[in-house]
OpenMM code with the backbone's topology and positions (N, CA, C; nanometers):
from openmm import Vec3, app, unit

residues = "MET LYS THR TYR THR PHE ASN VAL PHE ASN LYS TYR ALA ASN ASN GLY ILE PHE GLN ALA LEU LYS GLU PHE ASN GLY ASP ASN ALA ALA PRO ILE VAL VAL CYS VAL GLY SER ASP LEU VAL LEU GLY ASP SER LEU GLY PRO LEU VAL GLY THR PHE LEU LYS GLN ARG ASN ALA GLY ALA TYR ILE TYR GLY THR LEU ASN GLN PRO ILE THR SER LYS GLU VAL GLU TYR VAL ARG ARG TYR LEU LYS GLN LEU HIS PRO LYS SER MET VAL ILE ALA ILE ASP ALA ALA VAL GLY GLU ALA ASP ASP VAL GLY LEU ILE LYS ALA VAL ASP LYS GLY LEU LYS PRO GLY LEU GLY VAL ASN LYS ASP LEU SER GLU ILE GLY ASP VAL SER ILE ILE GLY VAL VAL ALA VAL LYS SER PHE LYS ASN TYR GLN LEU PHE ASN LEU THR ARG LEU SER LEU ILE TYR ARG MET ALA GLU THR ILE ALA ARG GLY ILE SER ASP TYR VAL ASP TYR TYR ARG THR GLU ASN GLY ALA GLN LYS GLU VAL ILE".split()
positions = [
    Vec3(1.1992, 0.6324, -0.4912),
    Vec3(1.0869, 0.5825, -0.4997),
    Vec3(0.9568, 0.6298, -0.5009),
    Vec3(0.8957, 0.6711, -0.6199),
    Vec3(0.7615, 0.6980, -0.6015),
    Vec3(0.6650, 0.6318, -0.6033),
    Vec3(0.5481, 0.5827, -0.5269),
    Vec3(0.4468, 0.5443, -0.5518),
    Vec3(0.3384, 0.6452, -0.5391),
    Vec3(0.2087, 0.5832, -0.6363),
    Vec3(0.0942, 0.6555, -0.6384),
    Vec3(-0.0492, 0.5171, -0.6182),
    Vec3(-0.1301, 0.5339, -0.5355),
    Vec3(-0.1925, 0.4626, -0.4865),
    Vec3(-0.3589, 0.5160, -0.5282),
    Vec3(-0.4508, 0.4112, -0.6283),
    Vec3(-0.5757, 0.4435, -0.6445),
    Vec3(-0.6571, 0.3719, -0.5806),
    Vec3(-0.7590, 0.3700, -0.5584),
    Vec3(-0.8950, 0.2855, -0.5364),
    Vec3(-0.9494, 0.2362, -0.6207),
    Vec3(-0.9714, 0.1364, -0.6438),
    Vec3(-1.0152, 0.0818, -0.7686),
    Vec3(-1.1792, 0.1052, -0.7792),
    Vec3(-1.2270, 0.1719, -0.6814),
    Vec3(-1.3960, 0.2414, -0.7372),
    Vec3(-1.3834, 0.3812, -0.7122),
    Vec3(-1.2374, 0.4480, -0.7372),
    Vec3(-1.2535, 0.5613, -0.7575),
    Vec3(-1.2610, 0.6040, -0.9162),
    Vec3(-1.3578, 0.6389, -1.0352),
    Vec3(-1.3628, 0.6544, -1.1502),
    Vec3(-1.2557, 0.6861, -1.2283),
    Vec3(-1.2024, 0.7667, -1.1616),
    Vec3(-1.0733, 0.8319, -1.2235),
    Vec3(-0.9427, 0.7641, -1.2113),
    Vec3(-0.9477, 0.6144, -1.1479),
    Vec3(-0.8387, 0.5399, -1.1145),
    Vec3(-0.7315, 0.5283, -1.2267),
    Vec3(-0.8089, 0.5074, -1.3389),
    Vec3(-0.7495, 0.4542, -1.4486),
    Vec3(-0.6377, 0.5849, -1.5241),
    Vec3(-0.7392, 0.7373, -1.5288),
    Vec3(-0.6322, 0.8243, -1.5365),
    Vec3(-0.5100, 0.8178, -1.4453),
    Vec3(-0.5178, 0.7991, -1.3313),
    Vec3(-0.4070, 0.8033, -1.2358),
    Vec3(-0.3069, 0.6977, -1.3103),
    Vec3(-0.3407, 0.6405, -1.3167),
    Vec3(-0.2130, 0.4771, -1.3508),
    Vec3(-0.1690, 0.5635, -1.5160),
    Vec3(-0.2624, 0.6219, -1.5743),
    Vec3(-0.1758, 0.6406, -1.6942),
    Vec3(-0.1115, 0.7605, -1.6838),
    Vec3(-0.1439, 0.8738, -1.5770),
    Vec3(-0.0353, 0.9607, -1.5665),
    Vec3(0.0528, 0.9171, -1.4777),
    Vec3(0.0505, 0.8364, -1.3897),
    Vec3(0.1751, 0.7698, -1.3214),
    Vec3(0.2894, 0.7179, -1.4486),
    Vec3(0.2040, 0.6378, -1.5137),
    Vec3(0.3039, 0.5637, -1.6254),
    Vec3(0.3757, 0.6742, -1.7266),
    Vec3(0.2919, 0.8025, -1.7574),
    Vec3(0.3543, 0.8814, -1.8320),
    Vec3(0.4615, 0.9752, -1.7547),
    Vec3(0.4631, 0.9906, -1.6154),
    Vec3(0.5274, 1.0295, -1.5395),
    Vec3(0.7297, 0.9465, -1.5111),
    Vec3(0.6667, 0.8181, -1.5619),
    Vec3(0.7719, 0.7024, -1.5068),
    Vec3(0.8425, 0.6990, -1.6338),
    Vec3(0.7905, 0.6839, -1.7245),
    Vec3(0.8393, 0.6665, -1.8558),
    Vec3(0.9315, 0.7798, -1.9195),
    Vec3(0.9024, 0.8924, -1.9049),
    Vec3(0.9570, 1.0305, -1.9658),
    Vec3(0.9648, 1.0452, -2.1363),
    Vec3(1.0603, 1.0131, -2.2064),
    Vec3(1.0721, 0.9435, -2.3341),
    Vec3(1.1683, 0.8230, -2.3588),
    Vec3(1.1255, 0.7420, -2.2948),
    Vec3(1.2067, 0.6571, -2.3227),
    Vec3(1.1058, 0.5628, -2.4297),
    Vec3(1.1506, 0.4314, -2.4721),
    Vec3(1.1497, 0.3606, -2.5555),
    Vec3(0.9820, 0.2864, -2.5042),
    Vec3(0.9083, 0.2418, -2.6246),
    Vec3(0.7760, 0.1711, -2.6689),
    Vec3(0.8072, 0.1301, -2.5179),
    Vec3(0.6535, 0.1133, -2.4427),
    Vec3(0.6594, 0.0039, -2.3468),
    Vec3(0.6289, -0.1362, -2.3563),
    Vec3(0.6803, -0.2145, -2.2644),
    Vec3(0.5941, -0.3424, -2.2635),
    Vec3(0.5646, -0.3902, -2.1552),
    Vec3(0.4815, -0.5011, -2.1487),
    Vec3(0.3821, -0.4928, -2.0645),
    Vec3(0.4023, -0.6663, -1.9988),
    Vec3(0.4099, -0.7026, -1.9151),
    Vec3(0.4163, -0.8236, -1.8765),
    Vec3(0.3676, -0.8397, -1.6958),
    Vec3(0.2167, -0.9495, -1.7592),
    Vec3(0.1205, -0.9793, -1.6387),
    Vec3(0.1585, -1.0695, -1.5929),
    Vec3(0.2158, -1.0987, -1.4858),
    Vec3(0.2181, -1.2485, -1.3837),
    Vec3(0.1404, -1.2702, -1.2863),
    Vec3(0.1171, -1.4005, -1.3096),
    Vec3(0.0176, -1.4607, -1.2293),
    Vec3(-0.0456, -1.5776, -1.2520),
    Vec3(-0.1171, -1.6711, -1.2108),
    Vec3(-0.2004, -1.7645, -1.2817),
    Vec3(-0.3349, -1.7977, -1.3028),
    Vec3(-0.4246, -1.8408, -1.3922),
    Vec3(-0.5325, -1.8624, -1.3524),
    Vec3(-0.6008, -1.9985, -1.2991),
    Vec3(-0.5222, -2.0527, -1.2201),
    Vec3(-0.5536, -2.1485, -1.1433),
    Vec3(-0.5940, -2.0981, -0.9549),
    Vec3(-0.5375, -1.9824, -0.9675),
    Vec3(-0.5543, -1.9181, -0.8073),
    Vec3(-0.6734, -1.8157, -0.8514),
    Vec3(-0.7731, -1.7787, -0.7905),
    Vec3(-0.8548, -1.6450, -0.8200),
    Vec3(-0.7600, -1.5250, -0.8160),
    Vec3(-0.7472, -1.5076, -0.6595),
    Vec3(-0.6288, -1.3906, -0.6500),
    Vec3(-0.5398, -1.3449, -0.7044),
    Vec3(-0.4726, -1.4466, -0.7962),
    Vec3(-0.3455, -1.4525, -0.8686),
    Vec3(-0.3759, -1.4461, -0.9908),
    Vec3(-0.4951, -1.4075, -1.0533),
    Vec3(-0.5375, -1.4354, -1.2015),
    Vec3(-0.5506, -1.2479, -1.2398),
    Vec3(-0.5102, -1.1519, -1.1663),
    Vec3(-0.5095, -1.0141, -1.1712),
    Vec3(-0.4241, -0.9933, -1.3124),
    Vec3(-0.3269, -1.0406, -1.2841),
    Vec3(-0.2067, -1.0424, -1.3776),
    Vec3(-0.2118, -1.0413, -1.5482),
    Vec3(-0.2979, -1.1873, -1.5368),
    Vec3(-0.3315, -1.2552, -1.6347),
    Vec3(-0.4682, -1.2076, -1.7026),
    Vec3(-0.5538, -1.1728, -1.6211),
    Vec3(-0.6754, -1.1047, -1.6455),
    Vec3(-0.6458, -0.9378, -1.7501),
    Vec3(-0.5518, -0.9046, -1.7017),
    Vec3(-0.4902, -0.7482, -1.7280),
    Vec3(-0.4850, -0.7608, -1.8601),
    Vec3(-0.3654, -0.8777, -1.8625),
    Vec3(-0.3050, -0.9169, -2.0022),
    Vec3(-0.4221, -0.9492, -2.1043),
    Vec3(-0.4951, -1.0321, -2.0859),
    Vec3(-0.6099, -1.0529, -2.1645),
    Vec3(-0.6738, -0.9079, -2.2035),
    Vec3(-0.7356, -0.8397, -2.1135),
    Vec3(-0.8070, -0.7326, -2.1397),
    Vec3(-0.7011, -0.6351, -2.2666),
    Vec3(-0.6147, -0.6278, -2.2253),
    Vec3(-0.5223, -0.5597, -2.3034),
    Vec3(-0.5049, -0.6245, -2.4664),
    Vec3(-0.5056, -0.7192, -2.4820),
    Vec3(-0.4893, -0.8252, -2.6309),
    Vec3(-0.6169, -0.7989, -2.6538),
    Vec3(-0.7502, -0.7881, -2.5972),
    Vec3(-0.8969, -0.7276, -2.6386),
    Vec3(-0.9025, -0.5959, -2.7099),
    Vec3(-0.8570, -0.5198, -2.6392),
    Vec3(-0.8792, -0.4221, -2.6749),
    Vec3(-0.7371, -0.3454, -2.7516),
    Vec3(-0.6650, -0.4619, -2.8266),
    Vec3(-0.5567, -0.4505, -2.9492),
    Vec3(-0.4728, -0.3079, -2.8572),
    Vec3(-0.4161, -0.3082, -2.7563),
    Vec3(-0.3314, -0.2183, -2.6888),
    Vec3(-0.1860, -0.2490, -2.8234),
    Vec3(-0.1702, -0.0955, -2.8603),
    Vec3(-0.0330, -0.1385, -2.9433),
    Vec3(0.0864, -0.1365, -2.8938),
    Vec3(0.0968, -0.2824, -2.7778),
    Vec3(0.2219, -0.3258, -2.7349),
    Vec3(0.2436, -0.4108, -2.6925),
    Vec3(0.3693, -0.4315, -2.6988),
    Vec3(0.4027, -0.5942, -2.6805),
    Vec3(0.3260, -0.6351, -2.5259),
    Vec3(0.2690, -0.7191, -2.5309),
    Vec3(0.1524, -0.8068, -2.3780),
    Vec3(0.2125, -0.9345, -2.4010),
    Vec3(0.2924, -0.9524, -2.2750),
    Vec3(0.3568, -1.0872, -2.2509),
    Vec3(0.2345, -1.1074, -2.1186),
    Vec3(0.1773, -1.2896, -2.1062),
    Vec3(0.0753, -1.2775, -1.9859),
    Vec3(-0.0786, -1.2517, -2.0003),
    Vec3(-0.1198, -1.3873, -2.0249),
    Vec3(-0.2775, -1.3766, -2.0644),
    Vec3(-0.3505, -1.4917, -1.9855),
    Vec3(-0.4568, -1.4705, -1.9533),
    Vec3(-0.5320, -1.5790, -1.9362),
    Vec3(-0.5045, -1.7281, -2.0503),
    Vec3(-0.4869, -1.7316, -2.1444),
    Vec3(-0.4514, -1.8516, -2.2050),
    Vec3(-0.2946, -1.8942, -2.2552),
    Vec3(-0.2110, -1.7817, -2.1925),
    Vec3(-0.0683, -1.7738, -2.2044),
    Vec3(-0.0036, -1.7222, -2.0184),
    Vec3(-0.0437, -1.7553, -1.9715),
    Vec3(-0.0104, -1.6802, -1.7872),
    Vec3(0.1571, -1.7064, -1.8047),
    Vec3(0.1634, -1.6128, -1.7345),
    Vec3(0.3565, -1.6080, -1.6863),
    Vec3(0.3365, -1.6296, -1.5569),
    Vec3(0.3538, -1.7517, -1.4473),
    Vec3(0.3967, -1.7752, -1.3277),
    Vec3(0.4974, -1.7595, -1.2982),
    Vec3(0.5369, -1.7699, -1.1814),
    Vec3(0.6223, -1.7594, -1.0891),
    Vec3(0.7659, -1.8525, -1.1277),
    Vec3(0.7243, -1.9762, -1.2162),
    Vec3(0.8413, -2.0271, -1.2621),
    Vec3(0.8744, -1.9947, -1.3650),
    Vec3(0.8437, -1.8926, -1.4428),
    Vec3(0.8624, -1.8455, -1.5635),
    Vec3(0.9492, -1.7214, -1.5494),
    Vec3(0.9354, -1.6488, -1.4741),
    Vec3(0.9980, -1.4894, -1.4003),
    Vec3(1.1101, -1.4799, -1.4496),
    Vec3(1.1886, -1.5287, -1.4318),
    Vec3(1.3462, -1.5479, -1.4398),
    Vec3(1.3443, -1.5237, -1.5969),
    Vec3(1.2948, -1.6405, -1.6350),
    Vec3(1.3335, -1.7056, -1.8148),
    Vec3(1.2776, -1.5107, -1.8701),
    Vec3(1.1620, -1.5097, -1.8551),
    Vec3(1.1096, -1.3959, -1.8955),
    Vec3(1.2264, -1.2896, -1.8975),
    Vec3(1.2540, -1.2597, -1.7585),
    Vec3(1.2965, -1.1395, -1.7531),
    Vec3(1.4732, -1.1227, -1.8400),
    Vec3(1.4961, -1.2205, -1.8458),
    Vec3(1.6106, -1.2099, -1.9392),
    Vec3(1.6075, -1.1944, -2.0546),
    Vec3(1.4329, -1.2851, -2.1072),
    Vec3(1.4376, -1.2554, -2.2657),
    Vec3(1.3743, -1.1090, -2.2530),
    Vec3(1.3319, -1.0581, -2.1955),
    Vec3(1.3149, -0.9231, -2.2074),
    Vec3(1.4447, -0.8499, -2.2231),
    Vec3(1.5387, -0.8629, -2.1663),
    Vec3(1.6373, -0.7916, -2.1779),
    Vec3(1.7303, -0.7890, -2.3061),
    Vec3(1.6852, -0.9024, -2.3696),
    Vec3(1.7886, -0.9462, -2.4959),
    Vec3(1.6553, -0.8803, -2.6069),
    Vec3(1.5483, -0.8988, -2.5799),
    Vec3(1.4372, -0.8585, -2.6976),
    Vec3(1.4221, -0.7103, -2.7005),
    Vec3(1.3824, -0.6414, -2.5981),
    Vec3(1.3565, -0.5062, -2.5785),
    Vec3(1.4332, -0.4124, -2.4850),
    Vec3(1.5546, -0.4725, -2.4882),
    Vec3(1.6321, -0.3768, -2.4020),
    Vec3(1.6511, -0.2378, -2.3457),
    Vec3(1.6058, -0.1326, -2.4216),
    Vec3(1.5613, -0.0224, -2.4610),
    Vec3(1.4243, -0.0097, -2.3700),
    Vec3(1.3611, -0.1037, -2.3353),
    Vec3(1.1873, -0.0477, -2.3373),
    Vec3(1.1606, -0.0772, -2.1734),
    Vec3(1.0291, 0.0057, -2.1541),
    Vec3(1.0099, 0.0162, -2.0151),
    Vec3(0.9559, -0.1146, -1.9896),
    Vec3(0.9904, -0.1940, -1.8997),
    Vec3(0.8975, -0.2801, -1.8649),
    Vec3(0.7871, -0.2685, -1.7670),
    Vec3(0.6750, -0.2816, -1.7961),
    Vec3(0.5471, -0.2632, -1.6975),
    Vec3(0.5413, -0.3806, -1.6365),
    Vec3(0.5065, -0.4232, -1.5121),
    Vec3(0.5246, -0.5451, -1.4924),
    Vec3(0.3478, -0.5666, -1.3761),
    Vec3(0.2604, -0.6636, -1.4122),
    Vec3(0.1665, -0.6249, -1.3146),
    Vec3(0.1435, -0.7556, -1.2390),
    Vec3(0.1421, -0.7472, -1.1155),
    Vec3(0.1087, -0.8467, -1.0291),
    Vec3(-0.0070, -0.8127, -0.8899),
    Vec3(-0.1059, -0.9039, -0.8601),
    Vec3(-0.1283, -0.9211, -0.7742),
    Vec3(-0.1186, -0.9236, -0.6447),
    Vec3(-0.1268, -0.8995, -0.5229),
    Vec3(-0.0821, -0.8316, -0.3943),
    Vec3(-0.1734, -0.8503, -0.2798),
    Vec3(-0.1172, -0.8678, -0.1903),
    Vec3(-0.1494, -0.8929, -0.0342),
    Vec3(-0.1168, -0.7736, 0.0429),
    Vec3(-0.2423, -0.7420, 0.1580),
    Vec3(-0.2097, -0.5848, 0.2138),
    Vec3(-0.2855, -0.6507, 0.3448),
    Vec3(-0.2686, -0.4901, 0.4126),
    Vec3(-0.3777, -0.4533, 0.5304),
    Vec3(-0.5227, -0.4684, 0.4781),
    Vec3(-0.6268, -0.4934, 0.5681),
    Vec3(-0.7275, -0.4985, 0.5095),
    Vec3(-0.8213, -0.3771, 0.4724),
    Vec3(-0.7608, -0.2666, 0.4865),
    Vec3(-0.8153, -0.1188, 0.4320),
    Vec3(-0.7461, -0.0921, 0.3147),
    Vec3(-0.6271, -0.1369, 0.2639),
    Vec3(-0.5755, -0.1817, 0.1617),
    Vec3(-0.6325, -0.2538, 0.0379),
    Vec3(-0.7271, -0.3489, 0.0626),
    Vec3(-0.7810, -0.4168, -0.0331),
    Vec3(-0.8593, -0.3507, -0.0958),
    Vec3(-0.8303, -0.3477, -0.2416),
    Vec3(-0.9069, -0.2560, -0.3750),
    Vec3(-0.8173, -0.1574, -0.4045),
    Vec3(-0.6984, -0.1783, -0.3451),
    Vec3(-0.5901, -0.0145, -0.3852),
    Vec3(-0.5083, -0.0591, -0.5010),
    Vec3(-0.5102, -0.0155, -0.6097),
    Vec3(-0.4048, -0.0239, -0.7180),
    Vec3(-0.2826, 0.0382, -0.6904),
    Vec3(-0.1544, 0.0310, -0.6777),
    Vec3(-0.0219, 0.0607, -0.6507),
    Vec3(0.0425, 0.0830, -0.7661),
    Vec3(0.1058, 0.2245, -0.8201),
    Vec3(0.1662, 0.2073, -0.9688),
    Vec3(0.3224, 0.2652, -0.8683),
    Vec3(0.4213, 0.2253, -0.9172),
    Vec3(0.5651, 0.2301, -0.8356),
    Vec3(0.6774, 0.2221, -0.9728),
    Vec3(0.7129, 0.3428, -0.9467),
    Vec3(0.8509, 0.3373, -1.0620),
    Vec3(1.0110, 0.2810, -1.0107),
    Vec3(0.9387, 0.1288, -0.9771),
    Vec3(1.0469, 0.0000, -0.9835),
    Vec3(0.9518, -0.1267, -0.9810),
    Vec3(1.0354, -0.2312, -1.0274),
    Vec3(0.9860, -0.3393, -1.0667),
    Vec3(0.9593, -0.4074, -0.9379),
    Vec3(0.8828, -0.5405, -0.9381),
    Vec3(0.8232, -0.6167, -0.8225),
    Vec3(0.9007, -0.7628, -0.8228),
    Vec3(0.8938, -0.7939, -0.6925),
    Vec3(0.9616, -0.9506, -0.6936),
    Vec3(0.8116, -1.0007, -0.6747),
    Vec3(0.7331, -1.0826, -0.7907),
    Vec3(0.6413, -1.1457, -0.7551),
    Vec3(0.6995, -1.2971, -0.6343),
    Vec3(0.5426, -1.3320, -0.6156),
    Vec3(0.5027, -1.4418, -0.5127),
    Vec3(0.5666, -1.4109, -0.3840),
    Vec3(0.5990, -1.2742, -0.3371),
    Vec3(0.6249, -1.2270, -0.1977),
    Vec3(0.4774, -1.2591, -0.1193),
    Vec3(0.3543, -1.2614, -0.1898),
    Vec3(0.2579, -1.3041, -0.0873),
    Vec3(0.2439, -1.4250, -0.0360),
    Vec3(0.2929, -1.5246, -0.1235),
    Vec3(0.3030, -1.6724, -0.0625),
    Vec3(0.4574, -1.7010, -0.0376),
    Vec3(0.5055, -1.6443, 0.0259),
    Vec3(0.6620, -1.5988, 0.0732),
    Vec3(0.7436, -1.6804, -0.0401),
    Vec3(0.7708, -1.6490, -0.1996),
    Vec3(0.8746, -1.6837, -0.2593),
    Vec3(0.9765, -1.5908, -0.2512),
    Vec3(1.0926, -1.6291, -0.2832),
    Vec3(1.2164, -1.5356, -0.3192),
    Vec3(1.2804, -1.5612, -0.4716),
    Vec3(1.1983, -1.4763, -0.5345),
    Vec3(1.2321, -1.4415, -0.6695),
    Vec3(1.2795, -1.3117, -0.7484),
    Vec3(1.3387, -1.3219, -0.8720),
    Vec3(1.4109, -1.1848, -0.9377),
    Vec3(1.2743, -1.0887, -0.9516),
    Vec3(1.3233, -0.9693, -0.9067),
    Vec3(1.2566, -0.8554, -0.9335),
    Vec3(1.2594, -0.8656, -1.1144),
    Vec3(1.0812, -0.8327, -1.1587),
    Vec3(1.0899, -0.7953, -1.2893),
    Vec3(1.0811, -0.6662, -1.2943),
    Vec3(1.0710, -0.6038, -1.4097),
    Vec3(0.9968, -0.4515, -1.4633),
    Vec3(1.0904, -0.3554, -1.4273),
    Vec3(1.0443, -0.2650, -1.4987),
    Vec3(1.1113, -0.1323, -1.4630),
    Vec3(1.0258, -0.0671, -1.3393),
    Vec3(0.8943, -0.0650, -1.3595),
    Vec3(0.7571, 0.0039, -1.3387),
    Vec3(0.6737, -0.1117, -1.2864),
    Vec3(0.6172, -0.1204, -1.1852),
    Vec3(0.5194, -0.2012, -1.1400),
    Vec3(0.3994, -0.1423, -1.1169),
    Vec3(0.2824, -0.2268, -1.1263),
    Vec3(0.1151, -0.2198, -1.1010),
    Vec3(0.0799, -0.3119, -1.0415),
    Vec3(0.0602, -0.2844, -0.9078),
    Vec3(-0.0215, -0.4235, -0.8132),
    Vec3(-0.1017, -0.3894, -0.7757),
    Vec3(-0.1914, -0.4651, -0.7903),
    Vec3(-0.3672, -0.5093, -0.7030),
    Vec3(-0.3427, -0.5651, -0.5832),
    Vec3(-0.4153, -0.4891, -0.4905),
    Vec3(-0.4230, -0.5578, -0.3538),
    Vec3(-0.5907, -0.6208, -0.3574),
    Vec3(-0.5654, -0.7476, -0.3385),
    Vec3(-0.6831, -0.8137, -0.4046),
    Vec3(-0.7076, -0.9120, -0.2489),
    Vec3(-0.6454, -0.9130, -0.1330),
    Vec3(-0.6689, -0.9891, -0.0123),
    Vec3(-0.6047, -0.9232, 0.0725),
    Vec3(-0.6350, -0.9842, 0.2213),
    Vec3(-0.5635, -0.9351, 0.3268),
    Vec3(-0.4355, -1.0127, 0.3520),
    Vec3(-0.3471, -0.9616, 0.3766),
    Vec3(-0.2040, -1.0693, 0.4256),
    Vec3(-0.2383, -1.1331, 0.5651),
    Vec3(-0.1790, -1.2299, 0.5193),
    Vec3(-0.2250, -1.3430, 0.6494),
    Vec3(-0.1133, -1.4383, 0.6553),
    Vec3(-0.1265, -1.5404, 0.7271),
    Vec3(0.0145, -1.6428, 0.7702),
    Vec3(-0.0492, -1.7524, 0.6182),
    Vec3(-0.1637, -1.7727, 0.5809),
    Vec3(-0.2428, -1.8436, 0.4675),
    Vec3(-0.2518, -1.7600, 0.3527),
    Vec3(-0.2050, -1.6986, 0.3026),
    Vec3(-0.2365, -1.6399, 0.1820),
    Vec3(-0.2362, -1.6913, 0.1167),
    Vec3(-0.1990, -1.7933, 0.0792),
    Vec3(-0.2120, -1.8782, -0.0510),
    Vec3(-0.4121, -1.9288, -0.0351),
    Vec3(-0.4415, -1.9966, 0.0492),
    Vec3(-0.5817, -2.0231, 0.0739),
    Vec3(-0.6593, -1.8756, 0.0674),
    Vec3(-0.6127, -1.7539, 0.1201),
    Vec3(-0.6901, -1.6341, 0.1090),
    Vec3(-0.6886, -1.5897, -0.0485),
    Vec3(-0.6081, -1.6483, -0.1332),
    Vec3(-0.6285, -1.5893, -0.2646),
    Vec3(-0.7105, -1.6554, -0.3399),
    Vec3(-0.7242, -1.7674, -0.2698),
    Vec3(-0.8936, -1.8322, -0.3426),
    Vec3(-1.0011, -1.7537, -0.2791),
    Vec3(-1.0055, -1.7217, -0.1977),
    Vec3(-1.1081, -1.6650, -0.1298),
    Vec3(-1.1560, -1.5417, -0.1736),
    Vec3(-1.0824, -1.4808, -0.2631),
    Vec3(-1.0933, -1.3084, -0.3133),
    Vec3(-1.2388, -1.3138, -0.3980),
    Vec3(-1.2594, -1.1749, -0.4153),
    Vec3(-1.3889, -1.1709, -0.4804),
    Vec3(-1.3417, -1.1385, -0.6170),
    Vec3(-1.4177, -1.2811, -0.7198),
    Vec3(-1.4130, -1.2591, -0.8561),
    Vec3(-1.4075, -1.0840, -0.9149),
    Vec3(-1.5473, -1.0734, -0.8344),
    Vec3(-1.5823, -0.8855, -0.9046),
    Vec3(-1.4947, -0.7435, -0.8717),
    Vec3(-1.4226, -0.8205, -0.7655),
    Vec3(-1.3030, -0.7148, -0.7392),
    Vec3(-1.1879, -0.7234, -0.8256),
    Vec3(-1.1270, -0.8669, -0.8658),
    Vec3(-1.0495, -0.8720, -0.9488),
    Vec3(-1.0562, -0.7962, -1.0760),
    Vec3(-1.1861, -0.8324, -1.1363),
    Vec3(-1.2196, -0.8143, -1.2805),
    Vec3(-1.2359, -0.6412, -1.2682),
    Vec3(-1.2770, -0.5909, -1.1564),
    Vec3(-1.2836, -0.4414, -1.1643),
    Vec3(-1.1517, -0.3692, -1.1986),
    Vec3(-1.0420, -0.4323, -1.0799),
    Vec3(-0.9322, -0.4087, -1.0877),
    Vec3(-0.8510, -0.4445, -1.2279),
    Vec3(-0.8630, -0.5417, -1.2680),
    Vec3(-0.7962, -0.5252, -1.4489),
    Vec3(-0.8595, -0.4806, -1.5357),
    Vec3(-0.9822, -0.4017, -1.5189),
    Vec3(-1.0390, -0.3649, -1.5982),
    Vec3(-0.9514, -0.2122, -1.6072),
    Vec3(-0.9484, -0.1531, -1.5031),
    Vec3(-0.9009, -0.0554, -1.4633),
    Vec3(-0.7699, -0.0344, -1.4689),
    Vec3(-0.6966, -0.1234, -1.4522),
    Vec3(-0.5712, -0.1065, -1.5182),
    Vec3(-0.5396, -0.1044, -1.6363),
    Vec3(-0.5941, -0.2027, -1.7240),
    Vec3(-0.5790, -0.2517, -1.8439),
    Vec3(-0.6093, -0.0545, -1.9190),
    Vec3(-0.7400, -0.0551, -1.9060),
    Vec3(-0.7912, 0.1204, -1.9377),
    Vec3(-0.6606, 0.2167, -1.9203),
    Vec3(-0.6174, 0.2060, -1.7713),
    Vec3(-0.4484, 0.3207, -1.7733),
    Vec3(-0.3767, 0.2651, -1.8868),
    Vec3(-0.3154, 0.1681, -1.9042),
    Vec3(-0.2090, 0.1203, -1.9783),
    Vec3(-0.2678, 0.1029, -2.0940),
    Vec3(-0.3839, 0.1001, -2.1841),
    Vec3(-0.4229, 0.1077, -2.2790),
    Vec3(-0.4094, 0.2871, -2.3411),
    Vec3(-0.4558, 0.3417, -2.2454),
    Vec3(-0.4294, 0.4773, -2.2619),
    Vec3(-0.3104, 0.5707, -2.2748),
    Vec3(-0.2466, 0.5497, -2.1736),
    Vec3(-0.1141, 0.5202, -2.2063),
    Vec3(-0.0099, 0.5127, -2.3142),
    Vec3(-0.0378, 0.3643, -2.3556),
    Vec3(0.0121, 0.2992, -2.4592),
    Vec3(-0.0313, 0.4299, -2.6100),
    Vec3(-0.1758, 0.4223, -2.5662),
    Vec3(-0.1941, 0.5357, -2.7250),
    Vec3(-0.1208, 0.6281, -2.7089),
    Vec3(-0.1232, 0.7100, -2.5939),
    Vec3(-0.0884, 0.8185, -2.6076),
    Vec3(0.0839, 0.8635, -2.6165),
    Vec3(0.1596, 0.7380, -2.5627),
    Vec3(0.3101, 0.7242, -2.6248),
    Vec3(0.3124, 0.6865, -2.7519),
    Vec3(0.2292, 0.6354, -2.8335),
    Vec3(0.2094, 0.6058, -2.9431),
    Vec3(0.2044, 0.7122, -3.0102),
    Vec3(0.0836, 0.8290, -3.0208),
    Vec3(0.0513, 0.9141, -3.0577),
    Vec3(0.1661, 1.0222, -3.0609),
    Vec3(0.2377, 1.0482, -2.9500),
    Vec3(0.3573, 1.1100, -2.9006),
    Vec3(0.4465, 1.1084, -2.9853),
    Vec3(0.5132, 0.9906, -3.0338),
    Vec3(0.6076, 0.9418, -3.0829),
    Vec3(0.5760, 0.9076, -3.2472),
    Vec3(0.4659, 0.9651, -3.2946),
    Vec3(0.4790, 0.9180, -3.4245),
    Vec3(0.4383, 0.7960, -3.4787),
    Vec3(0.4346, 0.7228, -3.3944),
    Vec3(0.4127, 0.5375, -3.4232),
    Vec3(0.2815, 0.4738, -3.4614),
    Vec3(0.3047, 0.4375, -3.5519),
    Vec3(0.1549, 0.3762, -3.6045),
    Vec3(0.0867, 0.2513, -3.4760),
    Vec3(-0.0246, 0.2390, -3.4419),
    Vec3(-0.0854, 0.1375, -3.3721),
    Vec3(-0.0437, -0.0043, -3.4446),
    Vec3(0.0463, -0.0628, -3.3663),
    Vec3(0.0244, -0.2175, -3.4076),
    Vec3(-0.0679, -0.2778, -3.3274),
    Vec3(-0.1256, -0.3972, -3.3759),
    Vec3(-0.1853, -0.4887, -3.3157),
    Vec3(-0.0839, -0.6044, -3.2850),
    Vec3(-0.0280, -0.6124, -3.1936),
    Vec3(0.0367, -0.7292, -3.1271),
    Vec3(0.0040, -0.8607, -3.0638),
] * unit.nanometer
topology = app.Topology()
chain = topology.addChain("A")
for resn in residues:
    res = topology.addResidue(resn, chain)
    for name in ("N", "CA", "C"):
        topology.addAtom(name, app.Element.getBySymbol(name[0]), res)
């Protein structure tokens, strides 16, 4: 398993995300983006915020999970099965917020395997995605759910912008390399 880590305050973090996605996908089918989280909990809103930014940027990819239509832990299993049927050959990029050590807050990790949403709040859910991008938004503790509500919006917003820029750049690159017209989906 390969993992690349970028600090949200590094101005080249989005380029790192782009390069990681380029390496992880190789020459596979067009990427699909699944943004997991909830707009009801500030710390868990990273995924839906990324999805919203990607929609606003008109990223030429299928985007699932936005602030208006979030994909929460309740829908993960359904969405996973749906994507396997609808996009069987596509690389699924899963986005979610995470908790970690104090020094890890603000890090964005791109990993060449799926993610298990809800681990930070002790849920045991199915893995989703082929590739994952997680943003460490709070310190791991016994009461992670409460800490998610104490997360700074400015950090989540900046992480979401960085992740969306990296994904959007990768989707543009992918479509250009494969001769596809940019679609607004």
